[in-house]
C-alpha positions as CSV (number, residue, x, y, z in Angstrom):
1,M,74.6,-8.2,-81.0
2,L,75.3,-4.9,-82.9
3,V,72.7,-2.4,-83.8
4,L,73.3,0.1,-86.4
5,Y,71.5,3.4,-86.6
6,V,71.0,5.4,-89.7
7,Y,70.6,9.1,-89.7
8,K,67.9,10.0,-92.7
9,D,67.1,13.6,-91.8
10,G,65.3,12.7,-89.0
11,P,65.4,10.9,-86.0
12,F,67.8,7.8,-85.6
13,E,66.2,4.8,-86.9
14,P,67.4,1.1,-85.9
15,L,68.3,-1.2,-88.5
16,L,68.4,-4.8,-88.6
17,P,71.3,-6.0,-85.7
18,L,74.4,-7.6,-87.1
19,A,76.4,-10.2,-85.4
20,C,80.2,-9.4,-85.0
21,K,83.1,-11.2,-86.7
22,S,84.4,-12.5,-83.7
23,Q,82.9,-13.0,-80.1
24,Q,86.2,-12.1,-78.4
25,S,86.4,-8.5,-80.5
26,T,84.8,-5.4,-79.1
27,C,81.7,-4.8,-80.8
28,A,81.1,-0.8,-81.4
29,P,78.2,0.9,-82.8
30,V,78.5,1.9,-86.5
31,I,76.3,4.9,-87.6
32,H,75.7,5.7,-91.1
33,M,75.1,9.0,-92.1
34,T,74.0,10.7,-95.1
35,T,75.7,13.9,-96.5
36,A,72.5,16.3,-96.2
37,A,73.6,18.7,-93.4
38,K,72.8,17.8,-89.9
39,T,70.7,19.6,-87.6
40,I,71.9,20.3,-83.7
41,Y,69.9,21.5,-80.9
42,S,70.8,23.1,-78.0
43,V,69.7,21.8,-74.6
44,S,67.3,25.0,-74.0
45,E,66.1,24.8,-77.9
46,L,65.0,21.2,-77.1
47,T,63.6,22.0,-73.9
48,K,61.5,24.8,-75.7
49,K,60.3,22.9,-78.3
50,I,59.3,20.2,-75.7
51,K,57.4,22.7,-73.6
52,A,55.8,24.1,-76.5
53,L,54.6,20.5,-77.7
54,L,53.4,19.6,-74.1
55,E,51.7,23.0,-73.3
56,E,50.0,22.8,-76.9
57,T,49.2,19.0,-76.7
58,Y,47.8,19.3,-73.0
59,P,46.7,22.8,-72.5
60,F,44.0,22.0,-69.9
61,L,42.9,18.6,-68.3
62,W,41.7,16.8,-65.6
63,I,43.8,14.6,-63.0
64,Q,43.2,12.4,-60.6
65,G,45.8,11.0,-57.9
66,E,47.0,10.6,-54.3
67,I,49.3,13.6,-52.7
68,S,52.7,12.7,-51.4
69,N,55.5,15.0,-50.4
70,F,53.3,18.3,-49.6
71,R,55.1,21.2,-48.7
72,M,54.3,24.9,-48.3
73,P,57.3,27.2,-48.7
74,A,57.3,30.7,-47.4
75,S,56.2,32.0,-50.6
76,G,52.7,30.4,-49.8
77,H,52.9,28.3,-52.9
78,Y,51.9,24.5,-52.8
79,Y,54.4,21.9,-54.0
80,F,53.3,18.0,-53.9
81,T,53.5,14.9,-56.1
82,L,50.4,13.2,-57.4
83,K,51.0,9.5,-57.8
84,D,48.7,6.5,-58.7
85,A,50.1,2.7,-58.7
86,N,52.4,3.4,-61.5
87,A,53.6,6.5,-62.2
88,Q,53.8,10.2,-60.4
89,I,53.9,13.4,-61.6
90,S,54.9,16.8,-60.0
91,A,52.5,19.3,-59.4
92,V,52.1,23.1,-58.2
93,M,49.8,25.4,-57.2
94,F,50.4,28.8,-56.6
95,R,49.3,31.2,-53.7
96,G,46.7,33.0,-56.1
97,Q,44.6,29.8,-56.7
98,N,45.0,28.0,-53.5
99,K,43.8,31.0,-51.2
100,N,40.4,30.2,-52.5
101,L,40.7,26.2,-51.5
102,R,38.5,25.5,-48.6
103,F,40.6,22.7,-47.5
104,I,44.3,22.3,-46.7
105,P,45.9,19.3,-48.9
106,E,47.7,16.5,-46.7
107,D,49.7,13.7,-47.7
108,G,47.8,10.4,-48.7
109,M,44.8,12.4,-49.4
110,S,43.0,11.4,-53.0
111,V,42.4,14.4,-55.1
112,T,41.1,15.4,-58.5
113,G,42.6,18.7,-59.9
114,F,42.1,20.9,-63.0
115,G,45.2,22.0,-64.4
116,R,47.7,22.5,-67.5
117,V,50.7,20.9,-68.3
118,S,54.3,22.4,-68.4
119,V,57.8,21.9,-68.3
120,Y,60.2,23.7,-65.7
121,S,63.3,24.4,-67.9
122,P,66.2,24.7,-65.1
123,R,65.5,21.4,-64.1
124,G,64.0,19.7,-67.5
125,A,61.2,18.4,-65.8
126,Y,57.8,18.3,-66.5
127,Q,55.1,19.0,-64.2
128,I,51.2,20.1,-63.9
129,I,50.1,23.7,-62.8
130,L,46.8,23.4,-61.0
131,E,44.2,26.1,-61.0
132,Y,41.2,24.0,-59.2
133,L,41.5,21.0,-56.3
134,E,38.9,19.2,-54.4
135,P,39.4,15.9,-52.6
136,S,38.0,12.9,-54.5
137,G,34.6,11.4,-53.4
138,V,34.1,14.3,-51.1
139,G,33.5,17.8,-51.7
140,A,35.8,20.7,-50.7
141,L,33.2,21.9,-48.6
142,Q,32.7,19.1,-46.5
143,A,36.6,18.7,-46.4
144,A,37.1,22.0,-44.6
145,F,33.9,21.5,-42.5
146,E,35.8,18.5,-41.0
147,Q,39.2,20.3,-40.9
148,L,38.1,23.1,-39.1
149,K,35.9,20.9,-37.0
150,A,39.1,19.1,-35.8
151,K,41.0,21.9,-35.6
152,L,38.6,23.9,-33.1
153,S,37.9,20.8,-31.3
154,G,41.6,20.4,-30.4
155,E,41.7,24.2,-29.2
156,G,38.6,23.4,-26.7
157,L,35.9,25.6,-28.7
158,F,33.8,22.8,-28.3
159,D,34.2,22.1,-24.6
160,A,31.1,21.9,-22.2
161,A,33.0,23.7,-19.7
162,Y,32.4,27.1,-22.0
163,K,29.0,26.8,-22.7
164,K,26.9,29.5,-20.5
165,E,23.5,28.8,-19.1
166,L,20.3,30.5,-20.5
167,P,17.9,32.3,-18.0
168,L,14.4,30.4,-17.5
169,L,12.6,33.7,-18.2
170,P,14.2,36.0,-20.8
171,R,13.4,39.7,-20.6
172,K,15.0,40.2,-24.3
173,I,15.6,38.0,-26.9
174,V,17.7,38.9,-30.0
175,L,17.7,37.0,-33.5
176,I,20.4,37.3,-35.5
177,T,19.0,36.0,-39.2
178,S,17.5,37.3,-42.2
179,A,14.8,39.9,-41.8
180,T,13.1,38.6,-44.8
181,G,13.3,34.9,-44.5
182,A,11.1,32.4,-43.1
183,A,13.1,31.2,-40.2
184,V,12.4,34.9,-38.2
185,H,8.6,34.6,-38.8
186,D,8.5,31.0,-37.6
187,M,10.5,32.1,-34.4
188,I,8.3,35.0,-34.0
189,R,5.2,33.3,-34.5
190,V,6.2,30.6,-31.7
191,M,7.4,32.8,-29.2
192,Q,4.4,35.2,-29.2
193,R,2.2,32.2,-28.8
194,R,4.1,30.9,-25.9
195,Y,4.7,34.1,-24.2
196,P,2.5,37.0,-25.9
197,N,4.5,40.1,-24.6
198,I,8.0,38.9,-24.4
199,R,10.6,41.4,-25.9
200,I,12.3,40.4,-29.1
201,E,14.8,42.4,-31.2
202,I,15.8,41.3,-34.8
203,F,19.7,42.2,-35.9
204,P,19.3,41.5,-39.7
205,A,22.2,39.6,-41.6
206,S,22.6,38.0,-44.5
207,V,22.9,34.3,-43.8
208,Q,24.1,32.6,-47.4
209,G,26.5,34.4,-49.8
210,D,29.9,36.4,-49.3
211,Q,28.4,39.1,-47.0
212,A,26.9,36.6,-44.7
213,V,30.1,36.0,-42.8
214,P,30.9,39.4,-41.8
215,D,27.3,40.4,-41.5
216,I,27.1,37.5,-38.5
217,V,30.2,38.4,-36.8
218,S,29.2,42.1,-36.8
219,A,25.6,41.3,-35.6
220,I,27.4,39.3,-32.8
221,E,30.1,42.1,-31.6
222,L,26.8,44.6,-32.0
223,L,25.2,42.0,-29.7
224,N,28.1,42.4,-26.8
225,R,28.8,46.2,-26.9
226,R,24.8,46.7,-26.1
227,N,24.7,44.1,-23.9
228,D,21.3,44.3,-23.3
229,A,19.9,40.7,-24.0
230,D,19.8,37.7,-22.1
231,F,20.5,35.5,-25.3
232,A,20.4,35.5,-29.2
233,V,19.3,33.0,-31.5
234,L,21.5,32.4,-34.4
235,A,19.3,31.0,-37.2
236,R,18.5,30.3,-40.8
237,G,16.4,27.7,-42.5
238,G,17.9,24.4,-44.1
239,G,19.8,24.3,-47.2
240,S,23.0,22.3,-48.9
241,L,26.5,22.4,-47.4
242,E,27.1,25.5,-50.2
243,D,24.2,27.8,-48.5
244,L,25.4,26.7,-45.0
245,R,28.8,27.8,-45.6
246,A,28.7,31.0,-43.3
247,F,27.8,28.8,-40.3
248,N,30.7,26.8,-40.8
249,A,33.2,29.7,-41.0
250,E,35.9,30.0,-38.8
251,E,35.3,34.0,-38.1
252,V,31.8,32.9,-37.0
253,A,32.7,30.2,-34.8
254,R,35.5,32.4,-32.8
255,A,32.9,35.3,-32.6
256,I,30.5,33.1,-30.9
257,F,32.9,31.7,-28.4
258,A,34.2,35.2,-27.5
259,S,30.7,36.1,-27.1
260,G,29.9,37.2,-23.3
261,V,26.1,36.6,-24.0
262,P,25.2,33.2,-24.8
263,I,24.2,32.4,-28.0
264,V,21.7,29.7,-29.2
265,S,22.5,27.9,-32.8
266,A,19.4,26.9,-34.9
267,V,20.8,26.5,-38.6
268,G,19.2,24.3,-41.0
269,H,16.9,21.1,-40.4
270,E,17.4,18.7,-37.6
271,T,19.8,16.5,-39.5
272,D,22.1,19.6,-40.4
273,Y,25.0,20.3,-38.3
274,T,27.3,23.0,-38.4
275,I,30.5,24.6,-36.7
276,A,28.0,27.2,-35.0
277,D,26.2,24.1,-33.6
278,F,29.4,22.9,-31.8
279,V,30.6,26.1,-30.5
280,A,27.0,27.6,-29.3
281,D,26.2,27.4,-25.9
282,L,22.8,25.6,-26.9
283,R,22.1,23.9,-30.3
284,A,18.1,23.7,-31.6
285,P,17.6,21.5,-34.8
286,T,15.6,23.9,-36.5
287,P,14.5,27.7,-35.7
288,S,11.3,26.8,-34.8
289,A,12.5,24.2,-31.9
290,A,15.0,27.2,-30.8
291,A,11.8,29.1,-30.4
292,E,10.3,26.1,-28.2
293,M,13.1,25.6,-26.1
294,V,14.4,29.2,-25.0
295,V,11.0,30.7,-24.1
296,P,8.5,29.2,-21.9
297,V,4.6,29.4,-21.8
298,K,3.3,31.9,-20.4
299,A,0.1,30.2,-19.1
300,E,2.3,27.1,-17.7
301,L,4.4,29.7,-15.6
302,E,1.1,31.4,-14.6
303,N,-0.4,28.2,-13.4
304,R,3.1,27.1,-11.9
305,R,2.9,30.4,-10.1
306,L,-0.2,30.0,-8.6
307,Q,0.2,26.5,-7.5
308,L,3.3,27.6,-5.9
309,S,1.5,30.7,-4.3
310,R,-1.1,28.2,-2.8
311,Q,1.7,25.8,-1.7
312,L,3.5,29.0,0.0
313,A,0.3,29.7,1.6
314,A,-0.6,26.4,3.0
315,G,3.0,26.4,4.3
316,A,2.6,29.7,5.9
317,Y,-0.6,28.8,7.7
318,K,0.4,25.7,8.7
319,L,3.9,27.1,10.3
320,I,1.7,30.0,12.1
321,D,-0.4,26.8,13.4
322,D,2.8,25.1,14.9
323,R,4.2,28.2,16.4
324,R,0.9,29.0,18.0
325,R,0.8,25.2,19.3
326,R,4.3,26.0,20.4
327,I,3.6,29.0,22.3
328,R,0.6,27.3,23.9
329,Q,2.9,24.5,25.5
330,L,5.5,27.0,26.6
331,A,3.1,29.3,28.2
332,D,1.8,26.1,30.1
333,R,5.3,25.4,31.2
334,L,6.0,29.1,32.0
335,V,6.0,29.9,36.0
336,H,4.8,33.0,38.2
337,P,7.6,35.4,38.4
338,K,6.8,35.6,42.4
339,R,7.1,32.0,42.6
340,R,10.1,31.8,40.6
341,L,11.7,34.2,42.7
342,D,10.4,33.0,46.0
343,D,11.8,29.4,44.9
344,L,15.4,31.3,43.9
345,R,15.5,33.1,47.2
346,L,15.1,29.8,49.0
347,R,17.7,28.3,46.8
348,L,20.0,31.3,47.7
349,D,19.9,30.9,51.1
350,E,20.5,27.1,50.8
351,L,23.6,27.8,48.9
352,S,24.7,30.8,51.3
353,N,24.4,28.1,54.0
354,R,26.2,25.7,52.1
355,L,28.7,28.0,51.2
356,Q,29.4,29.0,54.7
357,A,29.6,25.5,55.8
358,A,32.0,24.6,53.1
359,F,34.0,27.5,54.1
360,Q,34.2,26.9,57.8
361,R,35.4,23.4,56.8
362,R,37.8,24.5,54.4
363,L,39.1,27.0,56.8
364,G,39.4,24.4,59.6
365,R,41.6,22.4,57.2
366,E,43.6,25.1,56.6
367,K,44.3,26.1,60.0
368,E,45.2,22.3,60.4
369,R,47.5,22.5,57.9
370,L,49.1,25.8,59.0
371,D,49.9,24.1,62.6
372,W,51.3,21.1,61.2
373,R,53.6,23.1,58.7
374,T,54.3,25.5,61.8
375,Q,55.7,23.0,64.1
376,R,57.7,21.3,61.3
377,L,59.2,24.9,60.7
378,Y,59.5,25.3,64.5
379,A,61.6,22.0,64.5
380,N,63.6,22.7,61.6
381,S,64.6,26.1,62.9
382,P,68.1,27.2,62.7
383,A,68.9,28.4,66.0
384,I,67.5,24.8,67.3
385,L,70.2,22.9,64.4
386,L,72.6,25.3,65.1
387,Q,72.4,24.5,69.2
388,E,72.2,20.5,68.3
389,R,75.2,21.0,65.9
390,R,77.2,22.8,68.8
391,H,76.3,19.9,71.2
392,R,77.2,17.5,68.8
393,V,80.4,19.5,68.0
394,A,81.4,19.5,71.9
395,Q,80.7,15.9,72.2
396,L,83.2,15.3,69.4
397,Q,85.9,17.3,70.5
398,Q,85.7,15.6,73.6
399,R,85.5,12.1,72.2
400,L,88.8,13.5,70.0
401,C,90.5,14.6,73.0
402,S,89.9,11.1,74.7
403,A,90.8,9.1,71.5
404,A,94.2,11.3,70.9
405,N,95.1,10.8,74.8
406,S,94.3,7.0,74.4
407,L,96.4,7.2,71.2
408,V,99.6,8.8,72.6
409,R,99.5,6.4,76.1
410,T,99.0,3.5,73.3
411,R,102.0,5.0,70.8
412,A,104.2,6.0,73.8
413,M,103.9,2.0,75.1
414,Q,104.5,0.8,71.8
415,A,107.8,3.1,71.0
416,G,109.1,1.7,74.5
417,A,108.5,-1.7,73.7
418,F,110.2,-1.2,70.6
419,N,112.9,0.6,71.8
420,D,113.6,-2.1,74.1
421,R,113.4,-4.6,71.4
422,L,115.8,-2.2,69.6
423,N,118.2,-2.2,72.7
424,A,118.1,-5.9,72.8
425,L,119.3,-6.3,69.3
426,N,121.6,-3.5,69.2
427,P,125.1,-4.8,68.3
428,A,126.9,-2.1,71.0
429,A,124.5,-3.8,73.7
430,V,125.8,-7.5,72.7
431,L,129.1,-6.1,72.9
432,Q,128.5,-4.6,76.3
433,R,127.5,-7.9,77.8
434,G,130.9,-9.1,76.8
435,Y,130.8,-10.4,73.7
436,S,132.9,-9.6,70.5
437,I,132.6,-9.4,66.7
438,A,134.9,-11.0,64.3
439,R,135.1,-9.8,60.8
440,R,138.0,-10.1,57.9
441,R,140.0,-7.1,57.5
442,S,139.7,-7.3,53.7
443,D,136.2,-7.0,53.0
444,K,134.8,-6.4,56.5
445,C,132.6,-9.6,56.4
446,I,131.4,-10.7,59.8
447,I,132.2,-14.1,60.4
448,R,129.9,-16.6,61.7
449,D,131.6,-19.8,60.5
450,A,135.2,-21.1,61.7
451,A,134.9,-22.8,57.7
452,E,135.2,-19.2,56.5
453,V,138.5,-18.2,58.0
454,E,141.7,-19.7,56.8
455,T,144.7,-20.2,59.0
456,G,146.9,-17.2,58.5
457,E,144.2,-14.5,58.0
458,I,144.2,-11.3,59.8
459,L,140.8,-10.6,61.3
460,E,139.7,-7.7,63.5
461,I,137.8,-8.2,66.6
462,L,135.1,-5.6,67.9
463,L,135.0,-5.0,71.5
464,A,132.5,-2.9,73.5
465,R,135.3,-0.1,73.8
466,G,137.8,-0.9,70.9
467,K,138.9,-3.3,68.5
468,L,141.9,-6.1,67.9
469,T,143.6,-6.9,65.2
470,S,144.4,-11.0,65.3
471,L,146.1,-13.6,63.2
472,V,144.4,-16.8,62.7
473,K,147.3,-19.6,63.7
474,G,144.4,-22.1,64.1
475,K,140.8,-23.2,63.9
476,Q,138.4,-25.6,65.6
477,E,134.9,-26.6,64.5
478,D,133.1,-27.2,67.5
479,G,134.4,-24.5,69.7
480,Q,130.9,-23.9,71.2
481,K,131.5,-27.0,73.5
482,E,133.7,-25.0,75.5
483,L,131.5,-22.1,76.4
């Protein structure tokens, strides 16, 4: 399919599509132009014309959408994207405008803004420059209230651990409020009714408008510098969220939290809640209710004092009666000192006798033990033991000598017997009795059997004196029969 575009001193206009001659051939667009001079725009010129066209067509408008890709660089400007279900547009809010916002935009927040459409030439992108922004469906003040409430709660400014207690009977009360408003007159009237001569001091402060925040902060600082009041009541009558804006300011909240003097918040009607209510040490629904809560009724206190005085007097009388009764009981139990001394003397004599008897018994036992130990010591005396050991040594020496003599005689007799046996077994003695010993000449072996000698062998015959050398000419196996 081929589409032809023809230039006629204006934008290209499409003509009817024409079919290519051949489906295999490559179709290329064919553009017919008139001979008139053509106009060529640079990118900058075209962008400039588009920018002028958009800014003239949409100078200022309201726009609603959902925030995404929110970012805030070091310059302090807000950059984000506004989108709905089908489209999106870049948005910017410069620092000069966003500093007046009472809330911080967040991703996913639905907002309504007022601004103008513009084109950012370096990128060729169109965007909307916002002058005003508020959350859709809820006012900016309410959004700022919720954000500040979450922030301070996360920092612990609402924790009960930091709440200071108020005295039961204050000596001096400071009212921080407008000096001409109805709230201050209501509180003074209620306080004077409940406690006529109570000391009240007023720190005038604006409670509405741009000057309200610095006035309230200055009053709280003055309260702490003077430090002569038991507590202060921060009050004003009811109003819209815009009217109560000063009591939702972060500066006021931090001044209340930093105060060393307890502060009661009595702002608006019973249904109104402000940031000051959460940070204060005590929250009252209305200024008149605050006066009722912090100031006791003097007549009730007087009645209570009289009641306590009567209870104290009755208790004191009862205690005195109890002590008197106790004294009488003790007096009845008290014995005359002389009788007591006599009893003690008798007791002392008895104890002395018992002590002396016990001492004598103890002395006798110790004497017996000493005699027994002396006898044991004498029995184990070294001189006696030495004498016994010497007598024992003499006996052992005598027994040793007798045993030695007996052993010598026994050994001498045994030696004689052994000598006789040796002499009997001595070969020389045998030779003296006429016997002789025959042995081979070659190996000196004694011949005991005729079978051991061969005929013609030379033998040596040992005699009692000398020896003979003989030649064996014959031998006989049973020569013993001739003995």
